VEXLOVEX-808008 format. One record per residue: x, y, z of N, C-alpha, C in turn; residue in three letters; chain. Coordinates in pm, 1 decimal, padded with zeros to 6 digits. Atoms other than C-alpha are relative to their C-alpha. Layout:
BEGIN
{{X Y Z} {X Y Z} {X Y Z} 'ALA' 'A'};
...
//
This chain:
BEGIN
{{-00083.2 00144.1 00023.7} {00973.0 -01039.7 06761.4} {00031.2 -00060.2 00157.4} 'UNK' 'A'};
{{-00025.9 00061.0 -00153.9} {01007.3 -01265.3 07039.4} {00151.2 -00062.1 00003.7} 'UNK' 'A'};
{{-00116.3 00055.9 -00038.9} {01305.8 -01392.2 07198.7} {00002.0 -00143.9 -00068.6} 'UNK' 'A'};
{{-00028.6 00157.0 00010.7} {01461.8 -01742.6 07100.4} {00063.8 -00047.5 00097.7} 'UNK' 'A'};
{{-00049.1 00076.9 -00070.9} {01537.4 -02006.6 07299.3} {00128.6 -00110.1 -00041.0} 'UNK' 'A'};
{{-00064.4 00104.5 00060.0} {01823.2 -02270.7 07245.5} {00075.8 -00057.3 00142.1} 'UNK' 'A'};
{{-00049.5 -00005.0 -00115.4} {01909.2 -02395.9 07604.1} {-00036.0 -00180.8 00026.9} 'UNK' 'A'};
{{00033.4 00141.6 -00101.5} {01948.2 -02750.1 07786.3} {-00003.4 00040.1 00152.5} 'UNK' 'A'};
{{00048.7 -00008.7 -00128.5} {01843.8 -02811.0 08125.3} {00014.2 -00132.7 00029.0} 'UNK' 'A'};
{{00062.4 00151.3 -00069.9} {01791.5 -03099.0 08360.6} {-00048.1 00040.0 00149.0} 'UNK' 'A'};
{{00012.3 -00011.5 -00119.2} {01683.0 -03176.2 08703.4} {00081.7 00012.9 00049.9} 'UNK' 'A'};
{{-00099.1 -00033.6 -00123.1} {01829.8 -03148.9 09040.0} {00082.9 -00115.7 -00023.3} 'UNK' 'A'};
{{-00087.3 00071.3 -00039.9} {02005.9 -03474.0 09048.5} {00087.7 -00043.0 -00158.2} 'UNK' 'A'};
{{-00059.5 00019.1 00113.6} {02060.6 -03471.2 08648.8} {-00039.0 -00096.6 -00082.3} 'UNK' 'A'};
{{00076.8 00084.9 00077.8} {01867.6 -03760.0 08558.4} {-00079.7 00001.5 -00087.7} 'UNK' 'A'};
{{00090.3 -00041.5 00091.2} {01645.2 -03623.2 08354.0} {00016.1 00106.2 -00063.8} 'UNK' 'A'};
{{-00037.0 -00074.8 00090.6} {01788.5 -03395.8 08063.7} {-00113.0 00036.3 -00128.4} 'UNK' 'A'};
{{00039.0 -00066.1 00084.9} {01623.0 -03154.6 07838.6} {00053.6 00090.6 -00070.8} 'UNK' 'A'};
{{-00051.8 -00131.4 00080.0} {01669.4 -02909.4 07541.7} {-00136.6 00046.7 -00030.3} 'UNK' 'A'};
{{00084.1 -00110.9 00062.8} {01443.1 -02617.8 07448.2} {00035.8 00081.0 -00101.4} 'UNK' 'A'};
{{-00063.5 -00077.8 00110.8} {01463.5 -02451.1 07121.3} {-00121.7 00046.0 -00085.6} 'UNK' 'A'};
{{00123.5 -00040.1 00054.0} {01218.9 -02217.1 06971.2} {-00001.5 00124.7 00024.4} 'UNK' 'A'};
{{00058.7 -00131.5 -00076.0} {01063.9 -01880.1 07022.4} {-00060.5 -00025.7 00145.5} 'UNK' 'A'};
{{00058.4 -00011.1 -00139.1} {00967.4 -01783.8 07397.2} {-00130.9 00026.5 -00030.1} 'UNK' 'A'};
{{00148.5 -00066.6 -00049.1} {00586.0 -01785.4 07454.3} {-00040.2 00094.5 00053.9} 'UNK' 'A'};
{{00021.6 -00120.7 -00094.7} {00570.5 -01605.2 07733.4} {00133.3 -00043.5 00120.7} 'UNK' 'A'};
{{-00121.3 -00005.3 -00121.4} {00846.6 -01543.7 08033.0} {-00060.1 00111.2 00094.3} 'UNK' 'A'};
{{00062.8 -00139.7 -00066.0} {00667.5 -01402.8 08341.4} {00008.5 -00110.1 00148.3} 'UNK' 'A'};
{{00021.2 00056.8 -00162.8} {00603.1 -01457.0 08722.5} {-00130.6 -00019.9 00015.7} 'UNK' 'A'};
{{00115.5 00036.5 -00020.6} {00304.7 -01645.1 08765.6} {-00040.9 -00009.3 00190.8} 'UNK' 'A'};
{{00021.4 -00063.4 -00166.3} {00116.2 -01578.7 09097.5} {-00139.1 -00113.9 00008.8} 'UNK' 'A'};
{{00111.3 00079.6 00006.6} {-00170.5 -01851.8 09024.8} {00033.9 -00143.5 00135.3} 'UNK' 'A'};
{{-00000.4 00109.3 -00094.7} {-00244.9 -02112.8 09302.7} {00081.0 -00137.7 -00050.5} 'UNK' 'A'};
{{-00029.9 00163.2 00044.9} {-00176.0 -02436.8 09084.9} {00139.8 00006.9 -00020.2} 'UNK' 'A'};
{{-00137.9 -00012.3 -00032.8} {00188.3 -02287.6 09034.2} {00078.9 -00004.2 00129.1} 'UNK' 'A'};
{{-00064.9 00012.6 -00142.5} {00277.5 -02195.3 09383.1} {-00033.3 -00067.9 00089.8} 'UNK' 'A'};
{{00037.1 00070.8 -00072.6} {00103.1 -02430.7 09552.1} {00105.6 -00098.2 -00008.6} 'UNK' 'A'};
{{-00089.8 00109.0 00031.8} {00305.2 -02693.5 09391.1} {00142.7 00000.3 00016.2} 'UNK' 'A'};
{{-00169.4 -00031.8 -00011.7} {00650.5 -02550.9 09420.6} {00005.7 00073.6 00144.7} 'UNK' 'A'};
{{-00010.8 -00054.3 -00120.5} {00586.3 -02377.0 09757.3} {00038.3 00113.5 -00012.2} 'UNK' 'A'};
{{-00088.0 -00142.7 00061.0} {00706.8 -02044.3 09619.4} {-00096.3 00084.8 -00068.8} 'UNK' 'A'};
{{00090.1 -00100.5 00079.9} {00483.6 -01747.8 09509.0} {00129.9 00141.3 -00033.4} 'UNK' 'A'};
{{00073.7 00059.8 00113.2} {00525.7 -01616.0 09276.0} {00128.1 -00133.2 -00087.6} 'UNK' 'A'};
{{-00087.8 00106.7 00039.0} {00702.1 -01895.9 09027.1} {00024.0 00067.1 -00144.9} 'UNK' 'A'};
{{-00052.0 -00026.7 00120.5} {00906.5 -01805.3 08711.8} {-00023.4 -00098.2 -00123.8} 'UNK' 'A'};
{{00008.1 00085.5 00109.2} {00808.4 -01973.0 08400.1} {00020.3 00073.4 -00143.9} 'UNK' 'A'};
{{-00031.4 -00054.4 00146.6} {00918.7 -01947.5 08048.5} {-00019.1 -00138.4 -00113.0} 'UNK' 'A'};
{{00117.8 00119.3 00093.1} {00720.9 -02158.0 07781.3} {00076.6 00042.8 -00166.9} 'UNK' 'A'};
{{-00039.0 00065.5 00153.7} {00853.4 -02306.2 07420.4} {-00103.1 -00053.1 -00032.9} 'UNK' 'A'};
{{00118.2 00117.8 00059.5} {00620.5 -02470.5 07148.5} {00031.2 -00130.0 00050.6} 'UNK' 'A'};
{{-00014.7 00120.0 -00013.2} {00571.1 -02802.3 07226.7} {00087.6 -00073.7 -00044.5} 'UNK' 'A'};
{{-00044.3 00098.1 00073.0} {00726.6 -02933.1 06939.5} {00166.6 00073.1 00042.9} 'UNK' 'A'};
{{-00147.1 -00076.6 -00024.7} {01061.7 -02718.0 07072.9} {00029.7 -00037.0 00113.7} 'UNK' 'A'};
{{-00065.4 00072.1 -00106.5} {01112.7 -02956.1 07362.3} {-00024.9 -00093.4 00025.5} 'UNK' 'A'};
{{-00033.2 00099.8 -00005.2} {01259.7 -03267.8 07411.8} {00075.8 -00010.1 00117.5} 'UNK' 'A'};
{{-00033.3 00056.7 -00099.2} {01344.9 -03502.5 07688.0} {00122.9 -00055.7 -00085.7} 'UNK' 'A'};
{{-00124.6 00124.4 00037.3} {01704.9 -03642.9 07577.9} {00037.3 -00078.8 00084.0} 'UNK' 'A'};
{{-00082.9 00090.5 -00103.7} {01786.2 -03846.8 07864.4} {-00099.6 -00005.2 00111.7} 'UNK' 'A'};
{{00064.1 00018.0 -00129.8} {01573.0 -04003.1 08161.1} {-00135.7 00009.9 -00064.9} 'UNK' 'A'};
{{00164.7 00062.6 00042.8} {01216.7 -04002.6 07957.5} {-00063.9 -00101.8 00107.1} 'UNK' 'A'};
{{00058.9 00087.3 -00123.1} {01150.7 -04291.6 08190.9} {-00029.2 00019.4 00140.9} 'UNK' 'A'};
{{00040.2 -00022.2 -00115.8} {01181.0 -04130.4 08470.0} {-00066.2 00135.0 00042.1} 'UNK' 'A'};
{{00105.6 -00110.6 -00027.9} {00946.2 -03860.0 08436.7} {-00138.9 -00020.9 00026.6} 'UNK' 'A'};
{{00118.9 00030.5 -00067.0} {00624.0 -03862.8 08646.2} {-00094.1 00138.0 00000.1} 'UNK' 'A'};
{{00109.8 -00128.5 00029.3} {00319.9 -03647.9 08570.2} {-00062.8 -00031.3 00104.0} 'UNK' 'A'};
{{00075.9 -00032.7 -00115.9} {00128.4 -03508.4 08870.5} {-00120.7 00097.3 -00063.6} 'UNK' 'A'};
{{00122.7 -00114.7 00050.7} {-00250.8 -03352.3 08789.6} {-00012.8 00118.7 00091.4} 'UNK' 'A'};
{{-00000.5 -00115.9 -00090.4} {-00248.3 -02989.7 08955.2} {-00165.5 00047.0 00017.4} 'UNK' 'A'};
{{00094.0 -00030.6 -00031.7} {-00521.2 -02786.3 08993.4} {-00064.6 00023.2 -00127.6} 'UNK' 'A'};
{{00074.5 -00035.6 00114.0} {-00787.9 -02756.3 08700.3} {00055.8 -00121.1 -00094.5} 'UNK' 'A'};
{{-00075.4 00082.1 00134.5} {-00604.5 -02919.4 08377.2} {00127.0 00015.4 -00010.1} 'UNK' 'A'};
{{-00144.5 -00012.8 00007.1} {-00260.6 -02842.4 08483.2} {00082.8 -00120.9 00053.8} 'UNK' 'A'};
{{-00089.8 00104.5 -00052.7} {-00001.8 -03120.4 08502.1} {00124.5 00052.1 00037.3} 'UNK' 'A'};
{{-00193.7 -00036.0 -00043.7} {00368.7 -03092.8 08637.6} {00052.4 -00095.9 00029.6} 'UNK' 'A'};
{{-00087.6 00061.9 00029.6} {00592.1 -03307.5 08531.6} {00136.6 -00027.2 00072.3} 'UNK' 'A'};
{{-00107.0 -00020.8 -00056.7} {00910.8 -03403.3 08721.0} {00058.0 -00119.0 00058.7} 'UNK' 'A'};
{{-00129.2 00118.0 -00006.8} {01204.6 -03628.6 08788.7} {-00073.1 -00082.0 00133.2} 'UNK' 'A'};
{{00060.5 00074.7 -00099.0} {01083.2 -03930.6 09017.5} {00126.9 -00029.1 00093.0} 'UNK' 'A'};
{{-00124.9 -00011.9 -00129.9} {01454.6 -03953.6 09152.5} {-00028.0 00076.2 00134.6} 'UNK' 'A'};
{{00009.3 -00066.4 -00084.8} {01471.1 -03644.9 09292.7} {-00098.4 00106.7 00047.1} 'UNK' 'A'};
{{00112.5 -00064.3 00014.6} {01149.9 -03482.3 09241.5} {-00012.9 00131.2 -00044.6} 'UNK' 'A'};
{{-00018.9 -00166.6 00071.5} {01254.7 -03164.6 09040.0} {-00144.0 -00008.2 -00071.9} 'UNK' 'A'};
{{00103.6 -00056.0 00101.1} {00981.9 -02998.6 08840.8} {00104.4 00003.7 -00133.1} 'UNK' 'A'};
{{-00130.6 -00027.7 00131.2} {01140.9 -03058.1 08453.2} {-00127.3 00072.4 -00074.3} 'UNK' 'A'};
{{00077.3 -00093.2 00095.9} {00821.8 -02903.9 08295.7} {-00158.6 00007.7 00049.5} 'UNK' 'A'};
{{00111.1 -00002.1 -00044.1} {00461.5 -02783.1 08331.9} {-00119.6 00068.5 -00121.1} 'UNK' 'A'};
{{00111.8 -00056.0 00102.0} {00146.4 -02742.4 08128.8} {-00137.7 -00027.4 00041.2} 'UNK' 'A'};
{{00111.6 00014.5 00018.7} {-00215.9 -02726.9 08088.9} {-00005.7 -00118.9 -00075.4} 'UNK' 'A'};
{{-00006.3 00138.2 00098.4} {-00326.9 -03095.4 07945.2} {-00050.9 00049.2 -00121.9} 'UNK' 'A'};
{{00066.2 -00022.6 00130.4} {-00350.2 -03068.6 07576.9} {00080.0 00128.8 -00040.1} 'UNK' 'A'};
{{-00055.8 -00097.5 00048.5} {-00149.7 -02746.0 07580.6} {00130.7 -00000.7 -00130.0} 'UNK' 'A'};
{{-00143.7 00034.9 00124.7} {00101.2 -02686.2 07239.5} {00117.7 00117.7 00060.2} 'UNK' 'A'};
{{-00145.5 -00050.0 -00072.0} {00367.6 -02534.6 07497.6} {00019.3 -00094.4 00113.6} 'UNK' 'A'};
{{-00040.4 00040.6 -00119.1} {00584.1 -02638.8 07766.1} {00056.8 00107.4 00113.4} 'UNK' 'A'};
{{-00028.5 -00089.9 -00099.2} {00633.9 -02422.8 08073.3} {00093.0 -00060.4 00101.2} 'UNK' 'A'};
{{-00146.5 00080.9 -00084.1} {01007.9 -02457.5 08233.1} {00039.4 00073.7 00073.1} 'UNK' 'A'};
{{-00054.3 -00067.6 -00098.4} {01172.1 -02309.5 08493.6} {00149.3 00044.5 -00038.5} 'UNK' 'A'};
{{-00130.8 -00059.8 00040.5} {01485.9 -02090.7 08380.0} {00124.8 -00059.4 00116.1} 'UNK' 'A'};
{{-00104.6 00052.8 -00117.2} {01667.7 -02237.8 08742.8} {00044.2 -00109.3 -00061.7} 'UNK' 'A'};
{{00003.2 00122.5 00063.7} {01648.4 -02553.7 08559.3} {00109.6 00004.6 -00134.5} 'UNK' 'A'};
{{-00057.4 -00015.5 00122.2} {01871.2 -02431.3 08238.7} {00152.9 -00005.4 00068.8} 'UNK' 'A'};
{{-00171.6 -00003.3 00000.5} {02267.2 -02488.8 08221.7} {00050.5 00144.4 -00036.8} 'UNK' 'A'};
{{-00035.4 -00157.9 00036.8} {02331.0 -02116.8 08196.4} {00127.7 00054.5 00070.0} 'UNK' 'A'};
{{-00109.6 -00062.8 -00096.6} {02593.2 -02112.1 08460.6} {00168.2 00013.3 -00061.4} 'UNK' 'A'};
{{-00099.9 00018.7 00025.1} {02940.0 -01993.2 08385.0} {00131.3 -00010.9 00036.1} 'UNK' 'A'};
{{-00146.0 00056.7 -00106.5} {03152.5 -02114.2 08670.0} {-00012.4 00120.4 00099.6} 'UNK' 'A'};
{{-00058.7 -00117.5 -00056.7} {03156.2 -01761.4 08785.4} {-00152.4 00062.6 00083.2} 'UNK' 'A'};
{{00134.4 -00025.2 -00044.6} {02746.5 -01677.9 08819.3} {-00099.0 -00060.9 -00064.3} 'UNK' 'A'};
{{00086.6 00067.9 00063.5} {02426.7 -01798.3 08797.0} {-00103.4 00086.7 -00043.7} 'UNK' 'A'};
{{00127.4 -00052.6 00026.7} {02217.4 -01498.5 08711.1} {-00026.8 00003.2 -00157.3} 'UNK' 'A'};
{{00078.1 -00007.7 00119.6} {01987.7 -01500.2 08416.7} {00041.7 00087.7 -00091.6} 'UNK' 'A'};
{{-00032.8 -00079.6 00138.5} {02112.2 -01329.5 08074.1} {-00137.7 00046.2 00031.7} 'UNK' 'A'};
{{00096.1 -00125.4 00041.9} {01882.7 -01030.5 08020.8} {-00120.6 -00066.4 -00077.7} 'UNK' 'A'};
{{00105.8 00048.2 00037.9} {01669.9 -01202.8 07781.7} {-00097.6 -00131.2 00064.9} 'UNK' 'A'};
{{00081.5 00109.2 -00099.7} {01552.2 -01477.3 08041.2} {-00057.9 00030.6 00138.9} 'UNK' 'A'};
{{00057.5 -00052.0 -00131.7} {01446.7 -01243.9 08307.1} {-00160.1 00014.4 -00032.4} 'UNK' 'A'};
{{00151.3 -00028.3 00029.4} {01062.7 -01216.9 08330.4} {-00050.2 00144.5 -00037.5} 'UNK' 'A'};
{{00060.6 -00141.5 00087.4} {00865.3 -00955.8 08140.5} {-00131.0 00034.5 00038.6} 'UNK' 'A'};
{{00129.6 -00057.2 -00059.8} {00538.6 -00943.4 08330.2} {-00020.4 -00097.5 00128.0} 'UNK' 'A'};
{{00077.4 00088.9 -00085.7} {00360.0 -01095.1 08613.6} {-00161.8 -00035.6 -00062.0} 'UNK' 'A'};
{{00131.0 00047.8 00096.0} {00050.0 -01303.6 08527.2} {-00078.9 -00061.9 00107.1} 'UNK' 'A'};
{{00060.3 00064.3 -00124.0} {-00235.6 -01428.4 08753.8} {00022.6 00058.4 00138.2} 'UNK' 'A'};
{{-00044.4 -00075.6 -00099.4} {-00149.2 -01116.8 08964.3} {-00116.0 00019.8 00126.2} 'UNK' 'A'};
{{00106.9 -00000.9 -00110.1} {-00481.8 -01110.8 09124.0} {-00019.7 -00124.6 00135.0} 'UNK' 'A'};
{{-00036.1 00090.6 -00091.8} {-00350.7 -01393.5 09331.5} {00106.2 -00006.5 00058.8} 'UNK' 'A'};
{{-00114.3 -00048.9 -00081.4} {-00059.2 -01256.0 09472.0} {00003.9 -00027.1 00129.5} 'UNK' 'A'};
{{00004.9 -00012.9 -00158.4} {00037.8 -01292.5 09850.9} {00025.2 00123.9 00025.2} 'UNK' 'A'};
{{-00051.9 -00099.5 -00028.6} {00257.1 -00991.4 09806.8} {-00034.3 00083.8 -00112.0} 'UNK' 'A'};
{{-00046.6 -00098.0 00090.3} {00244.9 -00656.1 09628.6} {00130.6 00035.6 -00053.1} 'UNK' 'A'};
{{-00188.9 -00010.8 00050.9} {00573.2 -00624.2 09382.3} {-00018.3 00141.5 -00088.1} 'UNK' 'A'};
{{-00025.2 -00173.9 00051.1} {00664.5 -00258.5 09331.8} {00117.1 -00034.9 -00113.8} 'UNK' 'A'};
{{-00074.1 -00020.6 00151.5} {00861.2 -00343.4 08989.0} {-00094.7 00035.0 -00088.5} 'UNK' 'A'};
{{00038.5 -00045.1 00119.6} {00831.6 -00203.3 08658.4} {-00090.9 -00084.0 -00062.7} 'UNK' 'A'};
{{00059.0 00122.7 00060.8} {00696.6 -00525.1 08518.5} {-00155.3 00023.9 -00052.0} 'UNK' 'A'};
{{00158.7 00015.2 00004.9} {00318.5 -00538.6 08386.6} {-00041.7 -00107.7 00064.0} 'UNK' 'A'};
{{00055.8 00085.8 -00099.7} {00101.8 -00697.8 08593.6} {-00151.0 -00013.6 -00042.6} 'UNK' 'A'};
{{00099.9 00064.1 -00002.6} {-00167.7 -00914.8 08487.6} {-00086.0 -00068.0 00026.3} 'UNK' 'A'};
{{00098.7 00049.3 -00114.3} {-00512.7 -01020.9 08661.7} {00021.1 -00150.5 -00059.4} 'UNK' 'A'};
{{00034.1 00184.2 00026.4} {-00512.1 -01372.5 08470.2} {00104.4 -00059.2 -00123.0} 'UNK' 'A'};
{{-00079.0 00065.8 00057.5} {-00324.8 -01599.8 08255.2} {00019.1 00069.7 -00151.5} 'UNK' 'A'};
{{00029.5 -00058.8 00130.3} {-00423.4 -01486.3 07910.5} {00062.4 00126.0 -00025.6} 'UNK' 'A'};
{{-00032.2 -00141.2 00040.3} {-00212.0 -01190.0 07822.3} {-00026.7 00087.6 -00088.7} 'UNK' 'A'};
{{00068.6 -00059.0 00124.3} {-00358.9 -01105.4 07518.1} {-00150.0 00060.8 00039.7} 'UNK' 'A'};
{{00134.6 -00043.2 -00022.1} {-00705.1 -01078.6 07668.6} {-00045.2 00072.2 00125.2} 'UNK' 'A'};
{{00010.4 -00056.8 -00163.6} {-00657.8 -00907.0 08026.2} {00055.9 00120.5 -00009.1} 'UNK' 'A'};
{{-00042.1 -00150.2 -00036.7} {-00550.2 -00559.9 08132.9} {00032.8 -00040.1 00136.7} 'UNK' 'A'};
{{-00105.2 -00044.0 -00111.1} {-00265.8 -00450.5 08384.8} {-00118.8 -00001.8 00147.7} 'UNK' 'A'};
{{00092.0 00017.2 -00112.0} {-00415.1 -00515.8 08743.5} {00075.6 00136.0 00098.7} 'UNK' 'A'};
{{-00047.0 -00146.2 -00073.8} {-00375.3 -00182.9 08969.8} {00119.0 -00058.7 00080.8} 'UNK' 'A'};
//
């Protein structure tokens, strides 16, 4: 059974606010060039929800879409440039960055256990080897690939 999410979040400046509700489709570190190049960091922590479970509740008119590698689209706030979500064109999910969730309690910004990454994907594109215990998959499709060495 997958984890359920019911969180709110926003861009850095707070002009774009969103709500994410439903089952977590995947929760991983992504090492692909589309994610890493657009963020300037590798890997990128992604957590996805079904398309129908994602809603921009404020600032929808401020969301700008940029086409990335292949069919990837990156959707960000046009005021502060912060990523709001990303996904391949036509995908039935929205990939979010847990750092944008409003989960802080005033004492800690640590992710709750259920939001910590569960795997590495696109691991063959990694810049560094990771010595954690998470499974490492060569490609995006977790169901049809085998872990990398």
